[in-house]
VEXDREN-2710 file (C-alpha; in Angstrom, 1 decimal):
% VEXDREN-2710
k/r/px/py/pz
1/MET/96.5/109.0/49.1
2/ALA/93.6/108.4/46.6
3/GLY/93.1/111.0/43.8
4/SER/93.6/111.8/40.2
5/GLY/97.5/110.7/40.3
6/GLU/98.4/114.2/39.7
7/VAL/99.9/114.7/42.9
8/LEU/102.6/112.2/44.2
9/LEU/104.0/111.7/47.3
10/GLU/107.0/109.6/48.5
11/VAL/108.6/109.7/51.9
12/ASP/112.5/108.5/51.8
13/GLY/114.9/109.0/54.8
14/GLY/112.7/111.7/56.5
15/VAL/112.2/113.7/53.3
16/ALA/109.1/113.8/51.8
17/ILE/109.0/114.1/47.8
18/VAL/105.9/115.8/46.3
19/THR/105.7/115.2/42.5
20/LEU/103.5/117.3/40.3
21/ASN/102.5/114.8/37.7
22/ALA/100.4/116.4/34.8
23/PRO/103.0/116.7/32.1
24/ASP/100.4/116.6/29.4
25/ARG/99.5/120.4/30.6
26/ARG/103.0/121.1/32.0
27/ASN/101.7/120.7/35.3
28/ALA/99.4/123.7/35.2
29/LEU/97.3/123.7/38.3
30/THR/93.5/123.2/38.2
31/PRO/91.3/123.2/41.5
32/VAL/91.2/119.6/41.6
33/MET/95.1/119.5/41.5
34/ALA/95.3/122.2/44.0
35/ASP/93.0/120.2/46.4
36/GLU/95.0/117.2/46.2
37/LEU/98.4/119.1/47.1
38/ILE/96.8/120.7/49.9
39/ALA/95.7/117.4/51.1
40/THR/99.1/116.1/50.6
41/PHE/100.9/118.9/52.5
42/ASP/98.2/118.2/55.4
43/GLU/99.5/114.6/55.3
44/VAL/103.1/115.7/55.4
45/ASP/102.6/117.7/58.4
46/ALA/101.0/114.6/60.1
47/LYS/103.9/112.7/59.8
48/PRO/106.4/113.4/62.7
49/GLU/109.2/111.5/61.2
50/VAL/109.2/113.9/58.1
51/GLY/112.0/116.7/58.6
52/ALA/111.9/118.2/55.0
53/LEU/110.1/118.5/52.1
54/VAL/111.0/118.6/48.1
55/ILE/108.6/119.8/45.4
56/ARG/109.4/118.8/41.9
57/GLY/107.5/118.6/38.6
58/VAL/107.3/115.7/36.0
59/GLY/108.3/116.6/32.2
60/LYS/109.6/119.6/30.6
61/SER/108.0/122.5/33.0
62/PHE/108.0/122.6/37.1
63/CYS/104.6/124.2/36.9
64/ALA/102.8/126.5/33.8
65/GLY/100.9/128.2/36.3
66/GLY/97.0/128.2/36.4
67/ASP/95.5/125.8/33.8
68/VAL/94.4/127.7/31.0
69/ALA/90.7/126.2/30.8
70/THR/90.4/127.1/34.4
71/LEU/91.5/130.6/33.6
72/THR/89.4/131.0/30.6
73/SER/86.3/129.5/32.4
74/ALA/86.8/131.9/35.5
75/GLY/87.2/135.0/33.1
76/LYS/83.8/134.8/31.7
77/ASP/82.3/135.7/35.3
78/PRO/85.4/136.2/38.0
79/ALA/82.5/136.6/40.5
80/ALA/80.8/133.6/39.9
81/SER/81.0/131.3/43.1
82/ASP/82.4/128.5/41.2
83/ALA/84.9/130.4/39.2
84/TYR/86.0/132.3/42.7
85/GLU/86.4/129.2/44.7
86/GLY/88.5/127.5/41.8
87/MET/90.8/130.3/41.8
88/GLY/90.9/130.3/45.6
89/LYS/91.8/126.6/45.9
90/ILE/95.1/127.5/43.4
91/TYR/96.0/130.3/45.7
92/ASP/95.5/128.3/48.5
93/SER/97.9/125.4/47.2
94/PHE/100.9/127.4/47.1
95/TYR/100.1/129.3/50.3
96/ARG/99.6/126.1/52.1
97/LEU/103.1/125.0/50.8
98/GLY/104.5/127.9/52.4
99/GLN/103.0/126.9/55.9
100/VAL/104.3/123.4/55.8
101/ARG/105.8/122.7/59.2
102/VAL/109.3/121.4/57.8
103/PRO/111.9/123.2/55.7
104/THR/110.9/122.9/52.0
105/VAL/113.0/122.9/48.9
106/SER/111.8/123.2/45.3
107/ALA/113.6/121.3/42.6
108/VAL/112.8/123.5/39.4
109/ARG/113.5/122.4/36.0
110/GLY/112.0/123.4/32.6
111/SER/109.9/126.1/33.0
112/ALA/108.0/128.0/35.8
113/VAL/105.4/130.7/35.1
114/GLY/102.6/132.5/36.8
115/ALA/101.4/130.7/39.7
116/GLY/104.1/128.2/39.0
117/MET/106.5/130.8/40.1
118/ASN/104.6/131.5/43.2
119/MET/104.7/127.6/43.7
120/LEU/108.7/127.9/44.1
121/LEU/108.7/131.1/45.7
122/ALA/106.7/129.6/48.5
123/THR/109.4/127.3/49.4
124/ASP/112.3/127.9/51.7
125/LEU/115.2/127.3/49.2
126/ARG/115.3/126.8/45.5
127/ILE/117.6/124.5/43.4
128/VAL/117.2/125.7/39.5
129/ALA/118.4/124.5/36.3
130/LYS/120.7/126.6/34.5
131/ASP/118.2/126.5/31.4
132/VAL/115.3/127.1/33.4
133/ARG/112.7/129.6/32.3
134/LEU/111.4/131.5/34.9
135/LEU/108.6/134.2/34.0
136/ALA/106.0/135.8/36.0
137/GLY/104.0/136.1/32.7
138/PHE/100.6/137.5/34.3
139/LEU/100.7/140.8/32.4
140/LYS/101.3/139.1/29.3
141/ARG/98.2/136.9/29.4
142/GLY/96.2/140.1/30.4
143/MET/96.0/139.2/34.0
144/HIS/96.8/141.1/36.9
145/PRO/99.1/139.2/39.2
146/GLY/97.4/137.0/42.0
147/GLY/98.3/135.1/45.1
148/GLY/100.5/137.7/46.7
149/HIS/103.1/137.6/43.8
150/PHE/104.3/141.0/44.3
151/VAL/105.2/140.3/47.9
152/ILE/106.7/136.9/47.7
153/LEU/108.9/138.0/44.6
154/SER/110.2/141.2/46.0
155/ARG/111.2/139.6/49.4
156/LEU/113.4/137.6/47.7
157/ILE/114.9/139.8/45.0
158/GLY/114.0/143.4/45.9
159/ARG/112.1/146.2/44.5
160/GLU/114.0/146.8/41.2
161/ALA/114.2/143.2/40.1
162/ALA/110.6/142.3/41.3
163/ALA/109.5/145.4/38.9
164/ALA/111.4/143.9/35.9
165/MET/109.9/140.6/36.2
166/ALA/106.6/141.2/37.6
167/LEU/105.5/144.3/35.7
168/PHE/107.8/144.6/32.5
169/GLY/107.8/140.8/31.6
170/GLU/111.7/139.8/32.1
171/GLU/112.4/136.5/31.9
172/ILE/115.4/134.8/33.8
173/ASN/117.2/131.9/33.7
174/GLY/119.2/129.6/36.5
175/ASP/122.3/131.7/36.7
176/LYS/120.3/135.1/37.0
177/ALA/118.2/133.5/39.4
178/VAL/121.3/132.9/41.6
179/GLU/122.6/136.3/40.9
180/LEU/119.5/138.1/42.1
181/GLY/119.0/135.6/45.1
182/LEU/115.8/134.0/43.9
183/ALA/117.8/130.5/44.0
184/TRP/120.8/129.0/45.9
185/GLU/122.2/126.9/43.1
186/SER/121.8/126.7/39.5
187/LEU/123.1/123.2/37.9
188/GLU/122.7/121.0/35.0
189/ASP/118.9/119.8/34.5
190/ALA/119.9/116.2/35.5
191/ALA/121.3/117.3/38.8
192/VAL/118.6/119.3/40.2
193/GLU/116.5/116.9/41.8
194/ASP/119.3/115.1/43.6
195/ARG/120.9/118.1/44.9
196/ALA/117.6/119.2/46.3
197/ILE/117.2/115.8/47.9
198/GLU/120.7/116.0/49.4
199/LEU/119.9/119.4/51.0
200/ALA/116.7/118.1/52.2
201/GLN/118.1/114.8/54.1
202/ARG/120.6/117.1/55.9
203/VAL/118.0/119.0/57.6
204/ALA/115.8/116.1/58.0
205/ALA/118.3/114.1/60.2
206/ASP/116.4/115.5/63.1
207/PRO/112.9/116.3/62.1
208/GLU/112.0/117.7/65.5
209/LEU/114.5/120.2/65.3
210/ALA/113.9/121.2/61.6
211/ARG/110.2/122.0/62.6
212/VAL/111.2/124.3/65.4
213/ALA/114.0/125.9/63.4
214/VAL/112.0/126.6/60.5
215/GLY/109.3/128.2/62.6
216/ASN/111.5/130.8/63.7
217/PHE/113.4/131.1/60.3
218/ARG/110.2/132.2/58.7
219/LYS/109.0/134.4/61.4
220/GLU/112.2/136.5/61.6
221/VAL/113.8/136.0/57.8
222/VAL/110.9/135.3/55.4
223/ASN/108.5/137.6/56.7
224/GLY/110.4/140.0/58.2
225/ALA/108.2/140.8/61.0
226/ILE/110.2/141.3/64.0
227/PRO/113.3/143.5/64.9
228/TRP/116.7/142.1/65.8
229/ASP/116.3/142.1/69.7
230/VAL/112.8/140.9/69.5
231/ALA/114.1/137.8/67.3
232/MET/116.7/137.3/70.1
233/GLN/113.8/136.8/72.8
234/SER/111.9/134.8/70.1
235/GLU/114.3/132.4/69.5
236/ARG/115.7/131.8/73.2
237/PRO/112.9/129.4/74.2
238/ALA/113.2/127.2/71.0
239/GLN/117.1/127.2/71.7
240/MET/116.6/126.5/75.3
241/TRP/114.5/123.4/74.5
242/SER/117.1/122.1/71.7
243/MET/120.0/122.5/74.4
244/ARG/117.8/120.6/77.1
245/ARG/116.7/117.9/74.6
246/SER/120.3/117.4/73.7
247/ALA/121.4/117.3/77.3
248/GLN/118.9/114.6/78.1
END
């Protein structure tokens, strides 16, 4: 895909690997980079052979949030159309990640701050380094959290832990992230990406089923929008489809 080279895509064995490649600014998001991410996720959705996605970052940070220059410029007149649109693109990039039609895994090394936290929170599963630094960081910058941060953080770790991180600025490492339910595994830095890809390869072995299953998973578990009895009815068509497909 043509672009700045700050977003890379490779597909291997049914797994799409999306790499944030702006290490000079710790993969902080600009509107241009956000546009490229959205286009990349669209490209992944258009590939029926893809059954899972892994997102990772080059260098010492997974993602340092919104680019400082972008935030500073927007702060001069947040209501200005270009500033409003630019910030909206950053929000849209991680929201779009949450809508990718295949199961998603974030491989998180180094640090994730602000919108970078939102990026990893948007995925279905997180594998993190033991020495990772996870920090909301919005209030420390003098900013109110954006992008639905309270919602996507609290649905993973609950009210108390979300308050500690989002309001009171608590920073956590990989082991604490696992303890809180924010990540599945905490590993040595060098093992993080391989483990994320290994997990992605499992579900990607059957791309068609992966896409159907993750759609129901998000409706029932992530968004918590339907009760158990309704979930049973919601799942039935997909389950019957999978059974019929296997029989054929």
